[in-house]
N, C-alpha and C positions, 0 to 999 in steps of 0.2 A: 613889322621892325621900326622901330624909332630911329629917328636921327641921333640919337649919341651910340647906340647900335652902329649904324651905320658910319659915323665918324672916328668910332675904337675897331672898324676893320680897316675901314683907310690907314688908323694909325698903324695897327697892325704891320700892314703890307709896304708900309713906309720905311717900317723898322727894317722888316725883312731887306727890301733895298737899300737902303741905305748901308747894312752890316755887307748884305751882296757887293755892291759899289767900292767899300772901306777895302773889300777882298781884293778884287779886282786893281783897285787902284797901285795896292801893294805888289802885286804881281807884275804889274805892266811897266813897274818902275824902271826908269831906264831904256826902256822902251823905244827903237829911232821909228817907229813909224810916227806920220803926220799927228803934232799932240791935238788937233780935231779932230782926227778919224779914231785918235786913241780914246780920247775924251767920249765921243759919241759909242764907241766899244763899251764902254765902262759903264754909259749910262743905261745902253739897252739893255746888258746882259745882266743887270744888276738884281731884278728881283727873280728872274730864276736859279740864279746861283745861290740866293739868300734864302729861297724856299727850302733850296735844295738842304743848305746847314742848318736851318732849321727844324729839318726833318730827322738830318741824319741819326742825332744821338738817341732818342727813342726804338729806331726803327731796327738802330743796330743791335741795341739791348734787347730787344722783343724777338731777336732769332732766339737767345736764349733762356731768358726767363720772362716771367708774366710780368709785364711794367704798368706799373700804373699811370693811365694815362696823364689824369689831371694832375695826381703829384708830385710826377716825375717827367713826365714825357712833357707837357708846356714847359714845366720851370727849366727843363736842360735846353729847352728850344731858344729860351728868351737869354740863357746861358749862354751858349752858340753863337745868338748874334751878337752879342753885347761882348763878347770877345771877338767879333770880326772886325766890330767898331775900332775897340782898342787898337788892336792889331796894326789895321790899314788906315784908320783914320786921317794919322796925320799928312797920310799921303794925299785925301780927296782934293785938298784947295789947291794942289799943285796941277793937280789930273783933271779936276772940274773945276775949271778958274770962271770966273761970270764972265758970260758972254751970250749975246742973244744966239749965238748958233747951238746954242742947248735947247732951246724953245722948239727948235723943229723937232728930233723925237718924242718931244712930250707933247706936242700938237700931233702927231700920228699915232700916239697912242690913245691919247683924250680923246681924236676923230674917230676912230675905230673903237673905243669902248663907247662910246655916247651911240653909235650907229647902230652895232648890236643891241646895246639897252633897250634901243629905240624898237629895234624888230622884235625881243623878250617880253616889249611893253602889255601888248596884244597877246604874242603867241605863245607865254609863256606859262602856261598851265603841265603841272607835271602829271602826263596821261598818255595811255598807247603807246606806238611804236616802244621803245627798250629802256623810255625813260622812268617809270616805276622803277627799273629793274638798278638804274644807276643813281637813283634817290635813294634807295633801301643801301645801299655802300656808303652815299655820302652821310647820311642819318647815323647808323650805326658806326661811322669814324665819329661822328660828333656827340656822340652818346654812348660810346663804351666805356667802359671803366677800365679795361684793361686792355696791350696788344700783348699776344699778337689777335688777328682779329676772329671774331667766332662769326662764323656764316649767318644773316638774316633769314636765309629764308629756309635754312635746316638746320634747328637747334642744337645745340649741343656740338657742333661740328666745327672745326676751322673752315676759313673762308678759300676754297679751294680757286679761288680767281685773282689777276692780278688787279691789286688796288694801291699801288704806293703811288699811281699819279693822283689818285684820289685823295691819298692822306696828306698829300703838298699842300693841296687847299683846303681839304678839312680840317689841318691844324690852327689855322689862322684865322678860320670860321669859327670853330671852335675856344678859342681863347677871347676873340671880340663876341660870343655868347650869339651870334646871329643864328634866326629860325631857319632849320634847314631847307625850306621850302622857298626861301629870301635868299639865302647864299647857292644853291642849284643855279637860279637865273644870273645872281651877279659872279658866280664862275662861269657860266657859261658864255658873258658879253665879256671877260676878264680871258678866256682864252686863246680868241684872235688879237685882241689889242695885245698881249704880249707877244705871240707870233710875228705879228706886223712889224713892232719893235725890235725885236729877236731878229729878223729878216732886215732889216735897216741897220742893225748894227753887225750882222755876218757882213754885208758890204763893204762900210764902212773898216772893219777891221780887215779884211780881203784886200781895201786900198781901192775901193771905188768910191765915186762922188757923192757927195748929199743928194741932188737929182736922183741919182740911178738908184740909191739907196730908197728913199721913196718910193720911187717906181717898184721898184723890187718887194717893200714890205707890205705892197697894197696890191700887186698879183698876187703875192703870196696867199693873201687871206678873201681877196674878193673877187681875181679870177673868175672868167666860166669857164667851159668846155665849149667849142665849136658844135655840140651839141644842139646848145640853143639856139645857136645860131642858124641852122640847119632846121629845125621846127619854125623858128620865125620865119626863116623864109619862104618856107612851106605852108603860110597865110594861118598863121597860130600866132595871137595875139601874147602882149609877152605876159598880160596876167593869167594866159591860159599855158604857157611852159608845163610840161611835164618833165617835172623833176625829179621824178620816179624813173623815167625813162634814160635821161641822160646819168642816173647812175646805176645803169644796169646796161652798159653799153659793151660787153664783151661776150660773143656767143662762146658755149659750148656743148657739150653732151653730156645728157640727151638733146636731141634737137630741140629750139624753142627756149632752152634754160640760160639764165643768164647769169655773170657774176656781179657782185658788187662793185663797183668802181666811183666810188664817193673821192669827193674831192673835197680842200678845207672848203669853201661857201657855202657847199651842201651839208659837210655836217656841222659849220658852228651854227648856219641857220635851224637844221632839225632842231640841236639844241641836246642832243644824247653826250651825256658825259661817260662816255666809252673811253676804254684805255688808249685807242689812237687818236683820240682826241684832247684828253689831258696829260699825253705827253707831247702832244705837238709844240709846243712853246720849246721845251727841252732839248726836243730832237735839233729844232732850229738853232737852239744855244749851241749846241757840240757843233755843230756845224761850221758855226762864225768861232771859233774858240779851239776846235781841234787842231793841234801845232803849231798854234799861231803865239803863244808864249815861248821864249826859247828856253828858260831856264827849268832845272827840277822838278820845282813849284810849279809847272806847267802841266808837266806829264802828269802830277798828284790828281790837279783842277780835271784833265781831260781823263784819267781812268776813272775818276769820281763823277762827271755828267755821265759817261759812258753805262758806269752804273746804274745810278740812275735811270735812263731812259730805258734800258734791259728789265728793271724791274719792273716799271710801270708799264710795259709793255714789250713784251718779247721778238713779238713780230719785228718791230724794230732791230732785231738783232744785224740784218745783212744791211740796212739802211747806215747803222752807225758803224759798223765796218769799213765801208765803203768811205764814209766822212772821215773815218778818223785816217784812212791812207790817201787821201784825196789832199786833207787840210795839211797833212804832214809833206805830204810830197811840192803841195801849193809852196812852200815855206823853204825847204832845202832840197840838195840833189837825193836820189834815190837810194843810195843806201844809209846814209843819217836816217831818210824819211823811213825807213822800212826797218831799223833799231828801234828809235823812238816808236814808233807802233808797236811795235811788239814790249817794250818796255812800260807804254800805257795799260796794257792787258793787267800786267801786274797788281798795283794797286784798285783795278777794275775788280778782278775776282777777288779780293779783299771786302770790296763794299757790296759784292752780290752775295755775300754769306747767310744774309736773312731772306735773299729771292731763292736762294739753293733749298734752304732747309723747310721752306712756305709748301704748302700742299698746292696742286695747279692743275690745269687741265692734261691729261697724258700725250707726250710728244709719242704718236707711233712709226715714227721713221721719216724716209722720203722714197718719193718714187719718180720715174722719168716718164716725159711725157710727151707725148708721140706726135702732137699738132700744134700746132702754134698761132697764135692772136693775130685775127684778119689786121692787114695794115688800116684801113678805111676806119676800124673800130678804133684803135689806137691812134690816129692822128683826131678822131672827134673827141677825142678824152682827151687829149694834151695840147691840140692845137697851138696856141701861138709860142706854147712852153715849147713845141718842140722845132718851130718855125726859124723864132729867133736863133736858138744854139745853129740850126743848119746851118741856114745864111754864112753866119759868122766862120761857122767852121771853112767856107768854102772859101771865104776872104783869107781868111789866114793859113790856108792850104796854096793858096795864089802869092802871098808876098812872102812865104817859107824859102824861095827862090827868086835869083836875081836875074834870071834868063828866062825869055817869056817859053822857051819851050819846053824846060826843065819846069817849068808855073802849070803849064796848060797838064803835064804828065802827071803831078802833081795832084792837081785839081781834080785829075779824070778815074787817079788809081784805086782811093780808096771806096768812092762811091762805084766802080767799077768791082770791087771785091765784095760790096756788098748785096750786089744786084747776083753775080756768081753764086754767093751763099744764101738766096733768094732761091734761085733754080735748084740747087744742090739739096738744100734742106728742107723746103715750102716753109718756110718760116719768117714771114718776112718784117716782123719785129727784133727777132732776134738778131736776123741778117744786118738790118740797116743800124740796132745797137754797136753789132760784131765790128762794122766797119768806121762807124764812128768812134767809137773807143779807140780800134787801131791806128786811127788817122791822128789821135789824139796824142799818143802817146809817139807817135813819130816825130810828131812839131817839137814837142817838148824834151826828147830823148837823145834826137837824134845828131850826131856829131854835126858843126857849122864848119862849112869849108871857108877860107878865104873871102872874102868879097860878098857870102851871103849873109841874109838878114838875122840878126839874131832870135832864138827861140820867143818866144810868147812870157814875158815875164810879169811879175807882181800883178794885178788885177784880174788880166788875160792870163795869164796861167791857171789861178783859180777859178776863172769861170770856165775854161774847158775842162779842166780836171771835174767840176761841181757837176755839169751838162754830163760830162761821158759818165759819171758816176750815175746818174740818173737815167740814162738810157740802158744801163748795164742792171740797173736794177729792175726797170722795167720788162726788159727781156727775159729775168728768171723766170717766171712761170711758163715760157716757152721753152726751160730746160728740164725744171724739175719742181715737185709739189712738196709742200709737208701734208704728210697725212695725219688727219684730225680728229676729233670725234665726230666731226659733221658725215663721214665714211663714207663709201667708195660714189654714191650717186651725186655729191658735191664734191667731190674730193678738190677740184681747183678752185673753190669758193675766195677761200681764207688767203689763199698765196696772192692770188690776182690782186685781191683788193688790199692787203697790206704793203706787198711790192710797189702797185699803183701810187697809195698813199705816200710811200718814203720817196718816190721819186718825184712827186709832187716839187718839194723843196730845192731838192738839188738841179733840178730844170729850171723852175722859177729862179731863183738867187744867181744861177748858173749864167742863165738865160741874161738876166739884167746886166750881171759882170759884163756879157759880152755883145750887146747891146751896142756900145760906143765904136766896137771896131765892124760889126755889121752895116752900119750908118756912115761909116768913113771913107768907105771904099771910093775910090776914083771911077773904078768901072762899072757899069750898069747901077749908076748909082739911085738913078730914078726909079728902075726896076725893083730895084730893094727896099727902095724906101715904103714904095705902093705895097711892097708884098706885108713889110714890117704893119702899116698902116691896118689894112686891111686883115691882118693876122690878132690885131688887137682890137679892131671893130667885132671882130667875131666873140671874144671872150668879153664882151660889154652884154649880150644878149642875157645871161644869167643872172649878174649884181642888179642891173636894169630893172629884170622882171622882179628881183625882190622888196628895189625902192616901189617899183609901183603897185605891186600888189599891198605892201605895207599902207602906204599912203591912201590906196582905195578900201582898207581894211575896214570892215563895221563891226569887227569885233570888240568883246568888252574890254575897255581902255582903266582897266582897275592895277595897273602896276605890277610889280614882279612877285606878288602872290603865287605861286604854284599850285597853291591846293585853291584858288578862288574855284573853282569848279568844285569843288566839297562843300563851301560857303552853300554855295548856289543850292545844288542837289541833295547836299545830304547833310545839313547842319550838325547834326547829334554827333554823326562821324569824327566829324572835325572837334567839336566840343570834346569828344570822349580822346582825341589823339594830345590837344593841350592837357588835358587832364592827366593821363598818362610819361608825359614829359616832365609834368610838376609833381608829382605825388608817386608815380611808379619806379619800382624798385630797381635798382641798376642791377642789368642784366637779365631781369625778370624774363621767364619766358611767357609768349602771348599766343593764346590759340586763337585763326578765327580762320572762316572758309577759304578754303584755297579752288585754284580752277585754273581756267585756261591761260597762256601767256598774253601779253600785249591786251590785256586787259587791269578791271580797276580791283581785280584780285593780290589778296597782299598789301592792301594799300595803306590798313594801321599800323600794320608793323614796320612800311617803310616811312613814313612819317614822323612815327613816335621813337624807330630807333631801339626798338626793345625785338629781339631773335623771336621769327615765328617757328611753329612745330613744323610747316612745311609754306612756304609759296611757291614758287613757278617750278610743277614739277620738272616741266620738260628742260626749264635751262640748268635744273641741279643734273638733270642726264646729259644735256651736254659738256658740264664743267667736270662733273665725274666719271662719264661712262657709263656701261653698262651694269657696274659693280652698282651703283645707287641705284637701281630699281627696286630691287625686293624692299629696301629702307624705305624708300619715297613712296611705294605702293602700301606697306604697312602704315607708315603716317596717313597716308588719304583714308586708308579704310578707319583708322583711330578717329579722326576727324569727323568721318562720318556719324560713326556711333556715338562721339560726343556729344552730336548736335541733333540724335535723333532717339535714340535710346534711354529709357527708362533702369536699365541695367547698374544698377549701381555699381557693383563689385567691378565690372567691367570698364564704366566710365573712369573710378577709380586708378585701374589700376594703370590707363593709358593717362590719365594724369600724373601719376609718381614716376611713370616709365621716363615721361620727358618734362618732368620737372615743371610742371604748368604752373604758374601764377595769375595768370589774368585771363578769360574767357572773353572775348567780343563779341556779343550779338547786334547786329544791324540789318539795313536794309539786302547786304546781300545775303546774308546765313537766314536772314525769312525768307528769301525768294527762292533758294537753293533746299531748303529743307522743310521749309512751312512754318508758321505764326507761332507755332509751340517750340522753335528751334532751343534747342537747350532744357531739355524736360525739366531737368535734376538743378534747373538752376534755382531752383527755392531752396534746394539745401547747403547754398553759398552764400557770401557776403556780397551783396550787388556794391559795389564800391563808386559807381556812377553812375548814373541817367541823365540822358536829355535827348526829346522826341524819341525816337523809336531805338535811341543806341546806347547801349548800357555795358559796364564791364563788370563782371563780378571776378572777385578775390580768391583765390584758392588756399585759405589757411592750414588745411591739413597735411 
């Protein structure tokens, strides 16, 4: 990647951010909030809003027509961004006046971006885990001739998995002509920076102070779990912390199996570009803007953001609906909040048309769950995110009554309700969440008697609602499970994973808004501050471990090239990829060896952006369900025929059936099928050769 390419990528992002800022400045015009908080909100949400605006025209058209992405989608993106600048550009100077205070969110964004860029600089190889899958999607979207998007690992079929979030970043990377192996790591560092900035903006939009906003943004993307502290106190060095154990906290049946419990720092450090990762900044943006802009245009924006989040990751639907309700209720009374929330669903449905018409993994219904998450596991996962809201909630209950006896009753009633539910349901997480949510609703909606303190308002009201929504979302897997393609044996996996991930920003930002309340109490002030300090220390184990491990890393320091491993181990493969990018026919089908998931199989198609006959077979099964088994088996058998048989009729039939244009032969193909892999290769034109790698072109 050249300096010119990097600068062009930065320019495209700046254009998107400027357009998003202009639109938000126009929408916030006349807002009665503090000008500084309004300016911070506009600056913080500018790039996520701009990226959605850029992607929307081509995405909407693709639901009905096959849209040429280079000739239509990218020009339409620039038209949309230009229109946004023209529409709201005149409001920008008044909304974003020159002030040193604007440097704070910019410094937060750049600091987090450079930190994760530093992480990626050594650990940026796109290999193992599910990075190759995410890389195939990114490369495919950066090279595909048309939308809707074709499956990169099952040529001739539409991609049946969520990819709108990747499309949001593939579009500017494609416009700037950034090689996909560099774009991958740039996006991986950009995601936490955008999320931290959006977290800052969400707190400022909900009337929190600047210092609390910085704290919330950092806690959101850098906070660790208490499991890291548990391991450290068990005599493990920071560099030896087992992140995998921390990300598999919740036990389930069969005994000994554990669900995924990733949290933002784990996800962003790992570097997978899964839907839950690329959607995260947009979910936080929705959290900050939902219900915030009072005019009808605010409803349209909320609907657009809601549709964008759900299109990118349908698992975020419960979190999005809770955010929509909490955001509206934070700004207005119950009835108008309810009406506005319903009204927001109308434009959201319109923007969801492309998603509704796209193939996706089957939804197999819901099932009730009889057992509950252990309180200890949930506490080790959420840690400080649970401690701060709990302490602030107790303070709010005490302050809700003028008389000491009533304050004592209020402070004890809802914890007692939670304990009673624990005994009755044997589900501690569900019970504690129910008690907390019930108490928050009572605090905010109860009628105030003369002489009693007013209900919490402003930032405290928003904080309580967000934290309560996070608690409810964390309790969902104790009640209902989504039945998906993982089947009965892993039926709780995705529900816990996605609900816990969605609960994190709600609890983190809600807790940040509530922190001043917890620290301002006059009763037990020392104990509460000690509890908060200890909880924050417990959240530092993982980020400190990441810093120490990276600082001591002896790995190759060769930048953001995600394919550097290939340059070292299989330079011929890398050269073939560069040739296919430069001279390959758009949309041409590639044949290469297929094999186990989480391996190097599918590497040529994933890096070149060309669809392959078959990539990771098991992932196609997860996306498409059992109905794909016959097709993937037939393709697997056909590839074996291609690389081993001298039956020209059978090989030609296979090549024509799947419209194969290129056949690749490299180290993996020779390892699996022998040194004479593709014995009929002499029949075809060798279009490229380098070392032990060759590309053969099928012209008949």
